[in-house]
C-alpha positions in Angstrom: 97.9 67.8 17.0 99.8 67.5 13.7 97.2 70.1 11.8 98.0 72.4 14.9 102.0 72.6 14.2 101.8 72.5 10.8 103.1 76.0 9.1 104.2 77.0 12.9 107.4 78.8 13.0 109.2 77.1 15.7 112.5 77.9 17.5 114.5 75.2 19.6 117.0 76.0 21.9 118.8 71.7 22.3 117.9 70.6 19.6 120.8 68.5 18.8 120.2 67.3 22.1 118.7 63.2 22.7 115.2 65.1 23.5 115.8 68.1 21.6 116.4 65.6 18.0 113.2 64.0 18.5 110.8 67.4 18.8 112.9 68.1 16.0 112.0 65.0 14.1 108.1 65.1 15.3 107.9 68.9 14.4 109.4 68.8 11.3 107.0 65.2 10.3 104.0 67.8 11.5 104.8 70.1 9.0 106.1 72.9 11.1 109.0 75.4 9.9 112.0 74.7 12.4 114.7 76.9 13.6 117.7 75.7 15.7 119.9 77.6 17.9 123.0 75.6 18.3 126.5 76.3 19.8 128.2 73.3 18.5 127.4 70.7 15.4 128.5 66.8 16.3 128.8 64.4 13.5 126.5 62.2 15.1 123.8 63.6 16.8 120.6 61.9 16.6 118.8 63.8 14.0 121.3 63.8 11.4 121.9 59.6 11.8 120.9 58.3 8.3 117.6 56.6 9.3 116.1 60.4 10.5 117.0 62.4 8.5 114.9 65.3 8.7 116.7 68.3 8.8 115.5 71.9 9.6 116.0 74.2 7.1 117.5 76.7 9.8 120.5 76.1 12.2 121.5 79.0 13.7 125.1 78.6 15.1 125.8 80.8 18.2 124.9 80.4 22.1 122.7 81.5 24.0 124.4 84.4 26.0 124.5 86.3 22.7 121.9 88.2 23.4 121.7 90.3 20.5 122.1 86.6 18.3 119.0 85.7 20.1 116.9 88.6 19.5 118.0 88.2 15.4 116.5 85.0 15.7 113.1 86.1 16.8 112.8 88.8 14.5 114.1 87.3 11.4 113.0 83.8 11.0 109.4 85.5 12.7 109.4 83.0 16.0 105.6 81.8 16.9 106.7 78.9 19.4 110.0 78.5 21.1 111.0 75.2 23.4 113.7 75.7 25.4 115.4 72.7 25.9 118.9 73.7 26.1 120.8 73.0 29.5 124.2 71.1 30.4 122.0 68.6 32.0 124.6 65.9 33.4 123.9 66.1 36.9 128.0 64.8 37.7 129.3 67.8 35.3 126.7 70.3 37.4 128.3 68.9 40.9 131.8 69.4 38.9 131.4 72.9 37.6 129.1 74.6 39.3 129.8 78.0 37.3 129.8 76.9 34.0 126.5 75.0 34.3 125.2 78.0 36.2 126.1 80.4 33.3 124.7 77.5 30.5 121.1 76.9 32.5 120.5 80.4 34.1 122.4 83.6 31.9 121.3 81.7 28.7 117.2 81.5 30.2 117.1 85.3 31.2 118.6 85.8 27.6 116.2 83.8 25.8 113.3 85.3 28.0 114.2 88.8 27.2 114.5 88.1 23.4 110.8 86.6 23.6 109.4 89.5 25.5 110.0 91.6 22.7 109.2 89.7 20.3 106.3 90.8 17.9 105.5 87.1 16.3 106.4 85.3 19.8 102.4 83.3 21.0 103.7 80.3 23.2 106.7 78.8 24.9 107.8 75.8 26.9 110.3 76.2 29.3 112.3 72.0 29.8 112.8 72.0 33.6 113.1 69.2 35.2 112.2 66.7 38.5 115.6 68.2 40.2 114.0 71.2 40.9 111.8 70.0 43.7 114.8 68.9 45.5 114.4 66.1 48.3 110.9 65.5 48.0 108.7 66.2 50.7 105.9 63.7 49.5 105.8 61.3 46.7 104.1 61.1 44.1 105.4 64.7 43.9 102.6 67.1 43.1 103.4 70.7 41.3 101.9 72.6 44.0 105.5 71.0 46.2 107.9 73.6 46.7 111.3 73.9 45.1 113.6 72.8 47.6 116.4 72.4 44.9 119.6 72.3 46.7 122.3 70.7 44.2 124.2 72.5 41.4 121.9 71.4 38.9 118.6 71.3 40.5 119.0 74.7 41.2 119.8 75.8 38.2 116.5 74.4 36.8 114.9 76.0 40.1 116.4 79.6 39.3 115.2 78.9 35.1 111.8 78.5 36.5 111.4 81.3 38.4 112.8 83.4 36.0 110.3 82.3 33.5 107.3 83.1 36.2 108.8 86.4 36.6 108.5 86.9 32.4 104.4 85.9 33.0 103.9 87.7 36.0 105.7 90.7 35.1 105.5 91.0 31.2 102.0 88.7 30.3 105.0 86.6 28.3 102.9 83.2 27.3 104.9 80.8 29.0 104.3 77.2 30.3 107.0 75.2 32.2 107.6 71.1 31.6 109.1 69.0 34.9 110.0 65.8 33.7 111.1 62.5 35.6 114.3 60.5 34.1 113.7 60.4 30.1 115.1 57.6 28.3 115.2 55.8 24.7 116.9 56.1 21.6 119.9 58.3 20.7 120.7 59.5 24.6 124.4 59.4 23.6 125.5 60.6 26.8 126.1 57.3 28.8 126.8 58.8 32.1 122.8 58.3 32.3 121.9 54.4 33.6 120.1 53.3 31.0 122.2 53.8 27.7 125.5 52.8 30.0 123.9 49.6 30.9 122.4 48.7 27.3 125.8 49.6 26.4 127.4 47.5 28.6 125.5 44.7 27.7 125.8 45.3 23.8 129.9 45.0 24.4 129.1 41.8 26.8 130.3 43.5 29.6 129.5 43.7 33.8 127.3 46.7 33.6 128.7 49.1 36.4 126.2 50.7 39.1 128.0 53.7 40.2 125.7 54.4 43.0 124.2 52.4 45.6 121.3 50.6 43.9 118.5 52.2 45.8 117.8 55.1 44.3 114.0 55.1 43.4 113.1 56.7 40.2 110.7 56.5 37.5 111.6 56.0 33.8 109.2 58.1 30.9 109.8 56.8 27.5 111.2 60.0 24.5 107.9 59.4 22.6 105.5 60.6 25.5 107.6 63.3 26.5 107.4 64.5 23.1 103.7 64.0 23.0 103.8 65.8 26.3 105.8 69.0 25.2 103.7 69.2 22.1 100.2 69.0 23.9 101.8 71.4 26.5 102.5 73.3 23.3 99.1 73.9 21.9 96.9 74.0 24.9 99.1 77.3 26.0 96.1 79.7 25.1 94.2 78.0 27.6 94.2 80.0 31.3 94.8 77.4 33.2 97.8 76.2 31.0 99.6 79.9 30.6 102.1 80.4 33.8 101.6 77.0 35.0 104.0 73.8 35.3 103.1 70.6 34.1 104.6 67.2 35.8 105.4 64.3 33.1 105.7 61.2 34.7 105.6 57.7 34.1 104.1 56.1 37.2 106.2 53.1 37.4 108.7 53.9 40.3 111.4 51.1 40.6 115.0 51.3 42.0 118.1 51.4 39.9 119.0 47.7 40.8 115.4 45.9 39.6 115.8 48.6 36.7 119.6 46.5 35.6 118.3 43.7 36.1 114.8 44.1 34.3 117.4 45.0 31.0 119.4 42.1 32.0 116.3 39.8 31.8 114.7 41.5 28.7 118.1 41.3 26.8 118.2 37.8 28.2 121.6 38.5 29.6 121.0 37.7 33.4 124.6 36.0 33.2 125.6 39.4 33.9 125.7 40.1 37.2 125.7 44.1 37.9 128.6 45.7 40.3 127.9 47.7 42.5 130.4 50.9 43.0 128.3 53.0 45.8 130.8 56.2 44.5 128.3 58.5 43.9 126.8 61.6 46.3 124.4 64.5 46.0 121.7 62.3 44.4 117.8 62.2 45.8 117.2 58.6 47.2 113.0 58.7 46.3 111.5 60.7 43.8 108.3 60.2 40.8 106.0 62.5 40.0 102.3 62.6 40.1 100.8 63.8 36.6 97.1 64.1 37.6 97.6 67.6 36.6 98.8 66.7 32.6 96.2 63.9 32.2 93.1 66.5 33.4 94.2 69.7 32.0 96.3 68.3 29.1 94.4 64.7 29.0 98.2 63.7 28.7 98.6 59.6 29.2 102.4 57.7 28.8 101.6 54.8 26.5 104.6 52.9 26.5 105.2 50.6 29.3 108.5 50.7 31.1 109.2 47.0 29.6 108.4 48.1 26.2 110.3 51.3 25.8 113.2 49.6 27.0 112.9 46.8 24.9 112.6 49.7 22.0 115.8 51.4 23.6 117.5 48.3 23.3 117.0 47.7 19.9 118.1 51.2 18.3 121.6 51.2 20.6 122.1 47.3 19.5 121.5 48.6 15.8 123.6 51.7 16.3 126.5 51.6 18.9 129.2 50.9 15.9 128.8 54.6 15.6 129.9 55.4 18.8 131.3 52.2 20.4 135.1 53.5 20.0 
């Protein structure tokens, strides 16, 4: 895997986010020449923390809505591979502000695809979708053949991204593949509206954990290093006919309810005295959702390597060591 990415000129959108920063770290370790398109540089992004000082040489400040800028990046840096991770990814924000979510996630994607279409050097592109694009599932675990039934703003924006990506593959032959990941967790996620970092922060501050939903929703949770190995494997194999133009699920095969997840975290951290408070105040959430990853296993030889218990332990240790950076 490392040999393939050595020397590759890679563009990452969303590279200062949780997933993107892990991808940046991995690609730079593998010897890739990484370029980031960044809308804003925040002081506490994961990849800039002291223990992870792996900086890409090329950081372009700008927005995906600027087509001329995106085109210049592909041409000036002679981009060979692109990972499109940039998105407004918080479901609650999408429900409150659908227009800005659609502008960011959909318009940004079509600008990127059009610039990629006109690139003379690009030979592979990964578009990060989500399990949310499936909407309310007809069957579980959800296979890639399941229709995209998105019915809420964030879910719909990811389904639209996929339609655009497949349009550019079928109409223009753009070498593209789509990833659909289940809920992703790990150290460095600074979006505390997500269940795992929020609960861990409560535990570390010795506060009662708050569950905003009814706690009964069932999800699966994929550790960040397994996500990155999935992205890199998908990118590496994109020249194969049975990969190009296809969508791939990446899931952990560990469906669990939210309340069970919280209780597991409390046991792992030996904080059983902190009883969770269930608020039951969320809306527009799918009750049961987890993926079949057979396609990724059969074609990409990809398997998740981190158990939920081990992943939660590693994640807790990361926040324990770094919470003081943003606990205020």
